[in-house]
C-alpha positions in Angstrom: 22.8 -38.0 44.4 22.3 -35.0 46.9 21.1 -31.9 45.0 23.0 -28.6 46.1 22.5 -25.2 44.7 25.6 -25.9 42.7 24.1 -28.8 40.8 20.4 -27.9 41.1 20.5 -26.7 37.5 22.6 -27.6 34.4 22.8 -24.9 31.6 21.5 -27.4 28.8 20.9 -25.3 25.8 17.9 -27.4 24.7 15.6 -26.5 27.8 15.0 -23.3 29.8 15.8 -23.6 33.5 15.2 -27.4 33.8 15.5 -28.5 37.3 17.6 -31.6 38.2 15.9 -34.3 40.0 16.6 -37.8 41.0 13.1 -38.9 40.7 12.1 -40.4 37.4 8.6 -38.9 36.7 7.3 -39.6 33.2 4.8 -36.9 32.6 1.3 -38.4 32.0 -1.2 -36.4 30.0 -4.1 -38.2 31.5 -3.3 -37.0 34.8 -3.0 -33.3 33.8 -6.4 -31.6 34.1 -7.7 -30.5 30.7 -7.5 -26.7 30.0 -10.4 -24.6 31.1 -13.0 -22.9 28.8 -13.2 -19.4 29.2 -16.9 -18.1 29.0 -19.1 -15.0 29.6 -22.7 -16.0 29.1 -24.7 -18.9 30.0 -26.8 -20.6 27.4 -29.8 -18.9 28.7 -28.2 -15.5 27.7 -27.5 -14.6 31.3 -24.0 -13.3 32.6 -22.6 -14.7 35.8 -20.3 -11.7 36.4 -21.5 -8.4 34.8 -18.0 -7.0 34.9 -17.2 -9.5 32.2 -19.4 -7.8 29.5 -17.1 -6.3 27.1 -16.2 -2.7 28.2 -16.8 0.1 25.8 -19.1 -1.9 23.6 -22.4 -0.2 22.9 -25.9 -1.6 22.5 -25.7 -0.5 18.7 -22.4 -2.6 18.3 -24.0 -5.6 19.9 -27.1 -5.3 17.5 -24.7 -4.9 14.5 -22.9 -8.2 15.7 -26.4 -9.9 15.9 -27.4 -8.8 12.4 -24.1 -9.8 10.9 -24.4 -13.4 12.6 -28.0 -13.5 11.4 -27.0 -12.9 7.9 -24.5 -15.5 7.7 -26.3 -18.1 9.6 -28.1 -21.2 8.2 -31.4 -20.3 9.5 -33.1 -19.3 6.5 -31.1 -16.4 5.3 -27.8 -16.2 3.4 -26.5 -19.8 4.0 -29.6 -21.2 3.6 -30.4 -19.4 0.2 -27.0 -20.2 -1.0 -27.3 -23.7 -0.2 -30.4 -24.0 -2.1 -29.1 -22.0 -5.0 -26.2 -24.6 -5.5 -28.9 -27.5 -5.4 -30.8 -25.4 -8.4 -27.6 -25.2 -10.3 -27.1 -21.3 -9.9 -23.9 -22.0 -7.9 -21.3 -24.8 -8.2 -20.4 -25.2 -4.5 -20.9 -23.4 -1.0 -20.0 -23.7 2.4 -22.2 -22.7 5.5 -21.1 -21.5 8.8 -23.9 -22.5 11.1 -22.7 -22.9 14.9 -19.5 -20.8 14.4 -21.1 -17.4 13.6 -19.8 -16.1 17.1 -16.3 -17.0 16.4 -16.0 -15.1 13.3 -18.1 -12.0 14.1 -16.8 -11.6 17.6 -13.3 -12.0 16.8 -13.2 -9.7 13.8 -15.1 -7.0 15.9 -12.1 -7.0 18.3 -9.4 -6.7 15.6 -8.3 -3.4 14.0 -9.2 -2.6 10.4 -5.3 -2.2 9.6 -4.6 -5.8 11.0 -3.8 -8.1 8.2 -6.0 -11.4 8.1 -5.6 -14.8 6.4 -8.6 -17.2 6.4 -9.5 -20.7 5.7 -12.9 -21.0 4.0 -15.6 -20.6 6.9 -14.9 -17.1 7.7 -17.8 -15.4 6.0 -18.5 -13.5 9.5 -15.0 -11.8 9.3 -15.5 -10.5 5.9 -19.0 -9.3 6.8 -17.9 -7.8 10.1 -15.1 -5.8 8.2 -17.3 -4.4 5.7 -17.8 -7.0 2.7 -21.2 -6.1 1.4 -23.8 -8.5 0.0 -22.9 -7.5 -3.4 -19.3 -8.3 -2.8 -20.4 -11.8 -1.5 -22.8 -12.4 -4.6 -20.1 -11.2 -7.0 -17.7 -13.8 -6.0 -20.2 -16.6 -5.5 -21.4 -16.1 -9.2 -18.1 -15.2 -10.5 -19.2 -12.1 -12.3 -16.8 -9.3 -13.4 -17.1 -7.4 -10.2 -15.2 -10.2 -8.4 -11.8 -9.2 -7.5 -10.6 -12.8 -8.2 -11.9 -12.5 -11.7 -14.1 -15.5 -11.2 -11.1 -17.8 -11.1 -11.6 -19.3 -7.6 -14.2 -21.5 -6.1 -17.3 -20.1 -4.5 -16.9 -18.9 -0.8 -13.2 -18.4 -1.4 -13.5 -14.6 -1.2 -10.8 -11.9 -1.9 -10.9 -8.9 0.1 -7.3 -7.6 0.4 -7.9 -4.2 -0.9 -11.2 -3.6 0.6 -11.1 -5.4 4.0 -7.5 -6.3 4.3 -8.3 -9.9 4.3 -6.2 -12.1 1.9 -8.0 -14.5 -0.6 -9.2 -17.7 0.7 -7.6 -20.8 -0.6 -8.7 -24.4 -0.3 -5.4 -25.8 0.3 -5.4 -26.6 3.9 -3.3 -24.8 6.4 -1.1 -22.8 3.9 -2.6 -19.6 5.3 -1.1 -20.3 8.7 2.7 -19.7 7.6 1.4 -16.9 5.5 0.3 -15.2 8.6 3.5 -15.7 10.5 5.4 -14.2 7.5 3.1 -11.3 7.5 3.5 -10.8 11.1 7.3 -10.8 10.8 6.9 -8.3 7.9 4.9 -6.1 10.2 7.3 -6.4 13.2 10.3 -5.5 10.8 8.1 -2.4 9.5 7.3 -1.2 13.0 11.2 -1.1 13.9 11.9 0.9 10.7 9.0 3.2 11.3 8.3 3.9 14.7 5.2 5.7 15.7 3.1 4.3 13.1 -0.3 2.5 14.3 0.5 -1.0 15.7 -0.6 -3.9 13.4 -0.9 -7.7 14.1 -1.5 -10.6 11.8 -4.6 -12.8 12.5 -5.1 -16.4 11.0 -8.2 -18.5 11.0 -8.3 -22.2 10.8 -9.9 -25.4 11.8 -8.6 -28.0 14.1 -8.2 -30.3 11.2 -5.7 -27.6 9.6 -4.0 -27.7 13.1 -2.8 -31.5 12.2 -1.0 -30.2 9.2 2.7 -29.7 9.1 2.3 -26.1 8.3 0.7 -25.5 11.6 3.6 -26.6 13.5 6.3 -24.8 11.4 4.3 -21.6 11.4 3.7 -21.7 15.4 7.4 -22.5 16.1 8.8 -19.9 13.7 6.4 -17.2 15.2 7.5 -18.1 18.7 11.2 -18.1 17.8 11.1 -14.8 15.9 8.4 -13.2 18.4 5.9 -12.4 15.7 2.8 -10.4 16.5 0.3 -12.8 15.3 -2.9 -14.2 16.7 -3.6 -17.9 15.6 -7.3 -18.3 15.9 -8.4 -22.0 15.7 -12.0 -22.9 15.2 -12.3 -26.3 17.0 -15.7 -27.3 15.5 -15.5 -31.0 16.3 -15.0 -32.2 12.6 -12.5 -32.3 9.8 -15.0 -32.6 7.2 -15.9 -36.3 8.2 -13.2 -36.9 10.7 -14.2 -36.4 14.3 -11.7 -34.9 16.7 -11.7 -38.3 18.5 -9.9 -39.7 15.4 -7.6 -36.7 14.8 -5.7 -36.4 18.2 -5.8 -37.9 21.6 -4.2 -35.0 23.4 -6.3 -32.0 25.1 -7.2 -30.1 21.9 -5.3 -27.4 20.2 -4.3 -24.8 22.8 -2.0 -27.1 24.5 0.2 -27.5 21.4 0.6 -23.8 21.4 2.1 -23.9 25.0 4.4 -26.7 23.8 5.9 -23.9 21.3 6.3 -21.5 24.1 3.0 -19.5 23.0 0.5 -18.3 25.4 -2.7 -19.8 24.6 -6.4 -19.7 25.8 -9.4 -22.0 25.2 -12.5 -19.9 24.7 -16.3 -20.9 24.3 -16.7 -20.3 20.7 -20.5 -20.1 21.0 -20.4 -17.1 23.4 -19.7 -13.8 21.3 -18.7 -11.8 24.4 -16.2 -14.4 25.5 -14.9 -14.4 21.9 -14.6 -10.6 21.7 -13.0 -10.3 25.1 -10.4 -12.9 24.3 -9.4 -11.5 21.0 -9.1 -8.0 22.2 -6.8 -9.2 25.0 -4.8 -11.4 22.6 -4.3 -8.4 20.4 -2.9 -6.3 23.3 -0.6 -9.3 24.3 0.6 -9.9 20.7 1.7 -6.3 20.6 3.6 -6.3 24.0 7.5 -6.1 24.1 8.0 -5.9 20.5 5.6 -8.7 19.4 4.7 -12.2 20.2 2.5 -15.0 19.0 -0.9 -15.8 20.9 -3.1 -19.0 20.4 -6.9 -18.9 20.8 -8.8 -22.3 20.7 -12.4 -21.5 20.0 -14.7 -24.3 21.0 -17.8 -24.6 18.9 -19.8 -27.3 16.8 -20.2 -27.5 13.0 -23.9 -27.8 12.8 -24.1 -27.8 9.2 -22.8 -30.1 6.7 -19.2 -29.5 5.6 -20.2 -28.2 2.2 -22.7 -28.8 -0.3 -20.7 -31.8 -1.4 -21.1 -33.5 1.7 -23.7 -35.3 3.8 -22.8 -35.3 7.5 -25.5 -37.6 8.7 -23.4 -40.4 6.9 -20.8 -40.0 9.7 -22.7 -38.5 12.7 -26.2 -38.7 14.4 -28.8 -36.2 13.5 -29.9 -36.3 17.1 -26.6 -34.8 18.2 -26.8 -31.8 15.7 -30.4 -31.2 16.8 -29.2 -31.5 20.6 -26.5 -29.1 20.1 -28.7 -26.6 18.1 -31.1 -26.5 21.1 -28.6 -26.0 23.8 -25.7 -24.2 22.3 -26.8 -22.0 19.5 -24.7 -18.7 19.5 -27.6 -16.8 17.8 -30.0 -17.8 20.6 -27.8 -17.0 23.3 -27.1 -13.6 22.2 -30.6 -12.9 21.3 -31.8 -13.9 24.8 -29.2 -11.5 26.3 -30.6 -8.7 24.1 -34.2 -9.8 25.1 -33.1 -9.2 28.7 -31.9 -5.8 28.2 -35.0 -4.8 25.9 -33.0 -4.5 22.8 -34.6 -7.2 20.8 -38.1 -9.0 20.4 -39.8 -11.5 18.5 -41.3 -8.8 16.0 -37.8 -7.3 15.4 -36.5 -10.7 14.9 -39.2 -11.4 12.2 -38.7 -8.1 10.5 -35.0 -8.3 10.5 -35.0 -11.8 8.9 -37.5 -10.7 6.2 -35.4 -7.7 5.3 -32.1 -9.7 5.1 -33.7 -12.4 2.9 -35.0 -10.1 0.5 -31.8 -8.2 0.2 -29.8 -11.5 -0.3 -32.0 -12.5 -3.0 -32.1 -9.1 -4.7 -28.3 -9.1 -4.7 -28.1 -12.8 -6.0 -30.4 -12.0 -8.9 -28.7 -8.8 -9.7 -25.1 -10.7 -9.8 -26.3 -13.3 -11.9 -27.2 -10.9 -14.6 -23.9 -9.3 -14.5 -21.3 -10.0 -17.3 -18.6 -12.6 -16.4 -15.1 -11.4 -16.5 -13.0 -10.9 -19.7 -11.6 -13.9 -20.7 -7.9 -12.5 -20.9 -8.2 -12.9 -17.1 -7.4 -16.5 -17.5 -3.7 -15.6 -18.1 -3.4 -12.4 -15.8 -1.8 -12.1 -12.4 0.6 -14.8 -12.4 3.7 -13.9 -14.3 4.6 -10.3 -15.2 5.6 -11.8 -18.6 3.7 -14.8 -19.8 5.9 -17.8 -20.1 6.5 -19.6 -23.5 3.9 -22.5 -22.6 1.4 -20.0 -21.4 1.6 -18.0 -24.5 1.2 -21.1 -26.6 -1.8 -22.2 -24.5 -3.4 -18.7 -25.0 -3.0 -18.8 -28.6 -4.5 -22.3 -28.6 -7.5 -21.4 -26.7 -8.0 -18.3 -29.1 -7.7 -20.8 -32.2 -10.4 -23.0 -30.7 -12.7 -20.2 -29.8 -12.5 -18.8 -33.4 -13.0 -22.3 -35.0 -16.1 -23.3 -32.7 -17.6 -20.1 -31.4 -21.0 -21.9 -30.9 -19.3 -23.9 -28.3 -18.4 -20.8 -26.1 -20.8 -18.6 -24.4 -18.9 -15.5 -25.4 -21.6 -13.0 -24.8 -21.9 -13.8 -21.0 -18.1 -12.4 -20.7 -17.1 -8.8 -20.9 -16.3 -7.8 -24.5 -18.6 -10.6 -26.1 -18.0 -11.9 -29.3 -16.8 -8.5 -30.7 -14.1 -8.6 -28.1 -12.9 -12.1 -28.8 -9.7 -11.1 -30.7 -8.7 -8.2 -28.4 -9.5 -10.5 -25.3 -7.2 -13.2 -26.3 -4.5 -11.4 -28.3 -0.9 -11.0 -27.0 
C-alpha cells in the first residue's frame, strides 16, 4: 500500500491523529527509555544549577520548611515520641513519615491556602505546613474533645477541613483520588459561574500502592476528560505495606500511567525539597491554564520507617537497605547541608531546635491526655440529619446498658460525665 496525503490519516474517533503505516510495530516497553527524575540538589546539599533554586523563596521560608520536616521526622522527635507512646499503650496506633518529609512539606508550601486537599495517611507534613498545631495533632491522636473528628477516627487520620482546608483522612485506600477529581470539577464549575474569584485547584496525595486501585484509574480518566484543575501527587516510596514495587507493577512507575490518560506528568526526586517545591508550583500553574486540566507528579522516595506500629518491615526487607538509604538520601540531611553551606544552620542550632521541639511535643501530648474525651452523643452525630430507626434503637440500647452497668463505663472521662449520662444519650 502506498500512503498518500489522502490516506495518511483516517479519522478514527478512538485515537487522535493516528498515522497510518504499513509497518507492524508492536510497542515494546523495555525499549522505551525510563522517565527521567527531576532534581535540583545533590545528596551533599550542593546545587548544580543555582537558577533552579526556587525563586522568591526566602531563607526564613527554607528554615520553616526544615523545622516542619524536623518536627515530623522519625529522628527522635514527634514520630519517635508517638511511636514510643503507642508501645506504652498511650496511643492505639501510629504511622511515621521518615524519608518522605520533603514530599509533604515541599509540595504543601507550593500550594495556596485556598486549594482543596485530600490525603492518604502519611501526610503529616502537609497538615503541619498548612498550620496544624501540635495541640491539633495531639488532640486527634489522643481522641479528646478538641478533635474535630470527635474521637471517632483512628490516630493519624487527621481532620482539618475548617482550619487548613484538608479533608479528613480515611484508611480506605485510594478513595480520596476520585474525591479530588470531584472537588476539582466543582471548583471549575464555580469558577465559571463566579469569574474573578481567586483560582483554586484540588490536590490529592496517595502512594504507589493506591495507584494500583481502580479508583486511581477512574479518577485520572474522568479528570482528563472533564479537564479538571487537579494535581495528583503520588508518593512512590517503594512499598505498599509489605509489597515492594517489583511485585506491584512491571511498567515504568506511575508517571507513565498519567500520560496514558492524556495527562501531563513529571517524575521528581522526592528527597529534594527544592525539586518538590518547584515541580508542585509549576504543576499548579499548569493545572489552572486554559480553564483547567489535571497534572500528575510522581515523587520518588523511600519509606525508611515501618508502615505503621502494626508492622515490622524487617520481616520483608533487609535492614542494611534501610540504613544505606538513610545514609545517602535522607531529605533532612540534604537540606541541612545546603543551609550549612549558606551559613543558615549549624550543629548548635540543630541541637537546640531538636530539644525545643521534643519538649513541645511532650508537653502537648501530656496536656492532650488530660483533656476530657468527646461527649458520648457524638457517636451518633454527623451521619444522618435524622437518625434512622435502627440507629435510634441502638442509641437507646446503649443508654440502657450504661445505666444498668455504670461501673463498666468510664463516664467521668467524657464531657458531661456521670451527671450528663441521661442528657448525653437521650433523643
